N, C-alpha and C positions, 0 to 999 in steps of 0.2 A: 566551277563553283563561283558564284557571284560574291564579290567583295562586299564588306560592310559599307564602304564608301558608296558603291553603286546602289545597294539596298536602301540606304538612307535617302539618297537622291530620288530614287523611284517612289519611296513612300511619301516624301515631301510633295513631289509632282502629283502623285495620285490623290493626296489629301486636298491639294488646291483644286484639282478638277472636280472631285466629288463635292467639295464645299461650294464650288461655283454652281453646280447643278442644283444642289439643295437650296442655295440662296436664291437662285432664279425661280425655283419652284415655289418657295415661300412668298416671294415678291409677286409672282403671278396669281397665287391664291388670294393674296391681299387685294390685287387689282380686281379680280372677279367678284370678291365679296364686298369690297368697300368702294373702290374707285369707279368701277363700271356704272353703278347706279348714279353716282355723283356726276359722272361725265354725261350720262343720258339726260339727267335733269338739266344740266348746263346747256347742252345742245338743243333740248326742247325749248328752253327759254329763248335761245337765239332764233329758232325758227318761228316762234310766236311773235317776236319783234318784227321779223320779215313779213309775216302774215299781216300784222297790223299796218305796216307801212304800205304793202301792196294794196290792201283794201282801201286805204286812203288815197293812194295814187296809182290806180290800175294801169295808167298809160306808161308808167315808168318801171313796170315789172321786169322787163328784159334787162334794162340797164342796171337795176338794183341787183338782180341775180348774177350778172356778169361781174359787178363790183365785188359782191360777196365772194365769188369764186376766186378773184384776185387776192382777196384777203386771207385765203387759206381754207376754203371750204369746197366740198364737192356737192353739187346740187342736181336734183332730178325732178322734173315736173311732168305730170301725166294729166291730160285733159279728158273730157267726156267723150271725145271722138276717138280716143285711143292713141293719140299722138304722144311721142316721147321727146322731151327736151332736156339736154344735158348741159351743164355749165361747169367749167373748171376741168381738171384732169379727169380722164375717163376712169370709170370704176373698173376695178380688177375683175369683177364678176357681177353680171346682171342677174342676180338670183332672187329677185323679188317676185313673188307670185301674183297672179292676176287678182286673186281674192283679196289680197292685202291692198292692192291699188284701188279696187272698187270700194273696199271698206273705208279707206281714207277719203275717197270722193264723196261718200255718203255722210261724212262728218266725224268719223271716229279717229282717235289718235293712234299713232304707231310708235312703239318704244323698242325698236330693233336692237339698239345698243345694249339696253338692260337685259334683253332676252337672248342676246347672242350666246351660242353654246360655249361652255367652258372647256378649255383644253389645258392639260397639265403643264406642257412645256411650250405653249404658244400663246402670246398675248393678243387678244382680240382687238386691241387698240390699233394695231397696224394692218389689220385685214381690210383691204379696200373693197369690201363687198357691198352691194347695194342694200342687201338685207341688214347690214350693220350700220343702220342710220335711224333717224327719227323722222316722223312724217305727220303733217297736219293738212286739213282741208283749207283751201284758199279760194276766195271769190274775188276775181278781178273784173269788175264791171259785170257783164252778162256771162262771162266765162267762169267755169268752176274747174279747179285744179287740185291734184294731190301733190303736195310739195314735200320732197324728202331731202334731208341734209345730214352731212357728217364732216368731221375734220379731215382735211387733206394732210395725212401724216407726213407725206413727202415734203410738202411746203414747210411744215413746222420742224421736221427733224432731219431733213436731208443733210444739212451742214453738220448737225450734231452726230449723225451716223458716221460721217467721214472722220469727225473729231474722235469719237469713241473707238472707231476701228483703228485709227492711227495710234491712239493711246494704248489700246490693247496690244497691237503689234509691238510697240516700243517697250511696253511692260514685259512682254514675253522675251524680247531680245535682251533686255537688261537683267531680268530676273533669273534666267537660266544660268548665265555665268556667276551671278551672285549666289544662287543656290549651290552651285558647284564649289565655290570658294568657302561658303559657310559650312557646307557639309564636310569639306576637307578640314576646316578648323575644328569641327566637332569630332571627326573620326581620327585625326592624326594622333592625339594622345592615346587612343585605344590601340592604334597600330604600334606606338612606342611601348605600351604595356605588353603587347604580344611579343615584341622583340625582347623585352626585358625578361619575360618568362623563359624564353629560349636561352638567354645568357645565364639565368639562374640555374636552369637545368644542366648547363655545361659547367657549373661551378664558378661562374664569374659574377661577382656581386657588386662590382663598381658600376652603379647605374646613375643616369641623369634623366630625371623625369620632370614634366611641367608642374612642379609643386606650388608655383606662385599663383596659379589660377584659384579663384575664390569659389568656383562652383563645385558640383559633385565630382567632376572629373579631376579637379585639382586635389580634392580631399582623397579620392581613390588613389591618385598618384602618390600623395604624401604617405598614406597608410601602406601602400605597396613598397615604397622606399624604406619605411621603418621595418616592414616585414623582411626586406632584403638584408638590412643590417642585422636583424635578429637571427636570420638564417646563417649569415656569415659568422656571427659570434658563436652560434650553435655548432656550425661546422668546424670552426677553429677549436672550440672546447672538445668536440668529439675527437679530432685529430690529436690534440694534446692528451686527452684521456687515454687513447689507444697507445700513444707513445709512452706515457707514464706507466701504463699497465705492462707494456712490453719490457720496459726497463726494470720494473719491480720484479717481474718474473725472470728476466734474463740474468740479473745479478745473482740471486740465490742459486739458480740452476747452474750458472758458471762455477760458483763456489762448490756446490755439491759435486759437480763433475770433476773439478780439479782435485778436491780432497779424496774423492772416491778412487781416482787414478793413483793418488799417492798411497792409499791404503793397499793397493795391489803390489806395491814395491816390495821386493824380498828383504831389503835391509832396513825397513822401517822399524824404529824402536817402539816398544810397547807404550811408552808415555806419549809418543807422537800419535800412535794409533788411537789412544783414548781421546787425545786433543782433537784429532781430525773427525772422529766419530761424534764428538760433542758439537763441533761446528756444523756437521751435516745435519744433526738433529735440530740445531737452532735454526738453520736455514729452511729445513722442512717445516718446522712450526711456523716460520715466517710466511711460507707459501700457503699453509693451511689457513692462517689468519687472514691473509690477503684474499683467498678464495671465499671465505665466509663473509667477509665484509663486502666484497664485490657482489655476491649473491644477495646480501641484505640491501645494498644500495639499489640493485636492479629491482628488487621486490618493492621497495619504497617508491621508486619512480614509475612503477607500472600504473597506468590510469585506473585500472579496476581495483587496486588495493585500498582497502578501508580498514583502519585499526579497529580492533574489538574493544570498545570502551566500556568501562564500568567504574564504579566508585570504590576506592580501597584506601586504607590508611597509609600515609606516606612514611611515617617514622620507621616501621619495621623494614620497609624496602631499603631505606638509606642505611640502616644498621647492617643489613645483609650485604649491601654493596661494600661497606667499609670492612666487613669481615673477610671478603674476598681479597682486599688489598692489604690485609693486616701485616703480612710478612714484608711487603715493600715499605709500609709506613715504619715498621720497626727497624728495618735495615737503615733507613735514612733519618731515623729519630725525628719523625714529623708528628707534631701534635695536632689532633683534630678536635674541634669544638662543634658539637652537634646541638643546634637549637631548633628542634622541631616539636611543636605541640603534639601531645599524644593523641588528641582528638582530631587532628587535621587530616582531612581526606583529599585525595586528588582524583579527578575524573579522566580516565584514559586507558590505553592499552598497557597492562601491567608489565608484559614482557618487553615491549618497545621502550617504555619509560625507564625500565631497569637498565636498558642499553644506554639511555641518555645519561643517567647519573653515573654509571660505570665509566663511560668515556670521559665525562667531564672531570671526575675525580682522579682517574688514572692519568689523565693529561696533567692535572695539577701536581700529582706525586712525581711524575717524570721530570717536570720542568723546574721545580723549585729546588734550591740547594738543601743539603742536609741541615737539620736543626731548625727549620722554619715551621710554619703552622698553616693549617687550613681551617676555615670557619664555614660551616654549612647551616643555613637557617632558612625558615619558610614561614609565611604568614598569608592570610587571606586579605585581598584588596580588590574592591569593585567587581565582585563576582569572579575573581581569578585566584588561583593558587600561585603565589610568587615564591619561586625557589632561587636562593642566592648561594653561590659557591665562590668564596673569596680566598685567595692564597697570598702569602707574603713573599712571593718570589721576586725575580729580577724584572718582571713585567715584559710587555710586548711593545716594540717601537710603534709609534702612532701610524706611520706609513704602511705598516704591515697588518693593522687591524682589519681593513676591508678584505684582505686576502685569506684570512685564517679558515674560512669555510670552503675555499676552493679544494677540489679533489687533489690529493697528493701534495698539498702545500706543506712544507716543513721549513720552519724558520732557520734552524741550524742543521743543514742537510747532513753534514758529516756526523754530528753527534746523534741526530735522530735516527740515522740509518743503523748505527751501532746499538741503539736502545731498542730496536725492533719496531719503531713507529713506522706506520705505512702512510699516514697523511690523509686517511679517509674518515677518521673518527668524528671530527667536527662537522664534516659534510653530512654524515649520517645523522648526527644530533640535530642539525638544522632541518633536515627532511622530516624527521619524526615530529619535532615540535610544530612545524608548519602543518603537517597532516592532522595534528590535534587542534588546529586553529589557534595556536599560540604564537609567541614571539620569543626570540633569544637575542640578548644584547651583551656585547663584550665591552668592558671598561678596563683600561690598563694605564698605569703610570710607571715608567721605567724606574727601577730601584725601590718601588713601593709594593707592587703586586698587581694581580689581575683578578677581576670579578666577572663572573658570568651570571646574568639574571634571566631566568626562564619564567615566562608567564603562561599559564595554562587555564583556559576558561573552564567553568564548572560543567557546562554542557555544550 
């Protein structure tokens, strides 16, 4: 299998070769369409000057043609007797027909350069053919000649050919290593990204990528590194979640097993039996609650889950929630002040939002000391229903506020474990609110109390 490095190098080389052919083809078409008629006219003007000079000085015809050949022209003269006279370098091919020679002897003009056949990848300028010339009739005294002339491309471009050949060879020799280095510079970050994917697949997230580059490769490396950090955090959260779930399940199961074994003892007193049975029941309920909340959290995190939204009055739902908590409120002598307008409606999933209010209110009841109060109020603001639940408890330390929505987070673990709290309530609340397109914000002052503000859009 060819590497990306080799493929990029071949594509670059292939592009240069194809571009060179296309460039030469376009330049050659331009020569045939535009430069060739111009060259024909220029050569014809030169041969007319020679004709005029020869006709004024017929005795100097030979010297003049020799001098012109030394200046970079190929010349051919044909007389009435059928004799051929060549001046300068020999033509590559004597392909001029007898009819053309006779036609020029009779006084006609010959424009062989302009009429030279077009070739896609061959420039006629360098074809040293006798037919690739211009011709006129010349009278030198009593003699009549057909004079043909063309540029001697070797005289004009011999040095330039060597120069361009050397330049081409040097360009190739220098460009090939440069292409290899530049291709390596282009491909190396991609190779590093490939190695990084292997490390991530192996669970190693500590990556070093070329994020300082300002091009698309640098942006890709930067996004890839951010993705790696997110995957690392997600993997860590997953491991912590599994560890927490295992702990939450193991603790009540261990208690159930221990107390169940104690119940099997022959000398267990009836009071102890009732106590152990009560504890087993409590731990069983704890496991059932944990199971329900885990299932609810899993459902909320499923990509295909969408809440069934509708508009419904908020006040009856809050009253129902408080009725469910009535015995806890009475036990701790907590006063509740409900300030919900009777006509206020909220748009959302009635069952899920019931879970939100229930979790927030039950948390408030559990966390505040006896004899305190809770205030629940709601109003409409900027197209949202704003729900506020404020308690007068001891508050939450400022450093713990960002952690309260984490799964299984409990501020006072020893007290919360005894109260039956699992630590999933606020995480579930946050998921439900976000699924409704809303926001939840916690504000707390130690010694004053905690306030939760939930904003839910109308649609």
